[in-house]
KOLGU-962416 format. One line per field, with one value per residue (C-alpha): residue in one letter; x, y, z. Coordinates in Angstrom, 3 decimals, m for minus. Layout:
BEGIN
rest c(A/...);
c1 c(X/...);
c2 c(Y/...);
c3 c(Z/...);
This chain:
BEGIN
rest c(M/R/R/S/R/S/S/A/S/I/R/R/P/C/A/R/L/E/T/R/I/S/V/S/L/A/T/I/E/F/K/G/D/R/A/G/T/R/L/I/F/T/E/Q/G/A/F/L/D/D/F/D/K/T/E/Y/R/E/E/G/S/R/A/I/L/E/A/L/A/K/E/F/E/G/E/L/A/S/T);
c1 c(134.030/131.895/130.960/127.508/125.959/125.160/128.737/130.769/128.399/129.390/133.073/131.636/132.045/128.814/128.299/127.723/131.311/132.986/131.762/132.951/130.135/132.663/136.018/137.204/140.834/140.423/143.324/142.978/145.662/146.842/147.828/148.218/147.367/146.799/143.841/144.717/144.612/142.813/141.494/141.567/139.094/139.199/137.264/137.782/134.991/134.256/130.495/130.521/127.144/123.569/124.076/125.995/125.505/127.787/125.139/126.339/129.598/129.629/127.264/130.258/132.778/130.783/131.137/134.434/134.955/132.728/134.593/137.846/136.597/135.657/138.932/139.869/137.751/138.655/142.185/141.718/139.311/142.202/144.746);
c2 c(109.310/111.646/111.231/110.706/112.888/110.236/109.191/112.617/112.969/108.884/110.807/113.997/113.575/114.013/117.039/115.787/113.699/117.123/118.144/118.191/117.186/116.551/115.007/113.123/111.821/108.229/107.237/103.511/102.376/98.940/98.237/94.911/94.647/91.248/90.309/90.118/93.448/96.761/98.601/102.367/103.960/108.163/110.471/113.780/115.224/118.291/118.912/121.197/121.456/119.676/116.228/114.356/113.999/112.379/109.162/108.675/109.022/106.558/103.966/104.106/103.195/100.838/98.927/99.158/98.017/95.261/93.746/93.909/91.969/89.554/89.124/88.905/85.994/84.412/84.444/83.289/80.567/79.529/78.710);
c3 c(141.238/142.777/146.348/147.764/150.291/152.606/152.623/153.212/156.676/157.504/157.483/159.491/163.164/165.092/166.947/170.194/170.457/169.610/172.859/175.919/178.875/181.550/182.386/185.203/186.909/188.207/190.631/191.423/193.999/194.921/198.877/200.114/203.704/205.859/204.247/201.033/198.858/198.904/196.587/196.669/194.286/193.902/190.958/190.389/188.282/186.375/184.866/182.003/181.328/182.399/180.656/182.450/186.389/189.183/189.184/185.713/185.830/189.364/186.918/184.447/187.394/188.955/185.615/185.050/189.401/188.359/185.183/187.020/189.909/187.460/185.906/189.601/190.273/186.636/188.179/191.740/190.266/187.268/189.779);
């Protein structure tokens, strides 16, 4: 069976996906205190070219933390 050119190109990864533009290490700590639980978020990043910016990383991290907050709010509401 002959493969069409378009189906072969679909299986090839995009060159952009193979190029790393930044890397980061994020640490999330949960510490108990008198008021409840404190979350400490630390992220260290290395930017390998001019495509990624700290603002983009901050936006992504904020979205993740907001989603986590919604999960906790849902758990608190159901108890």
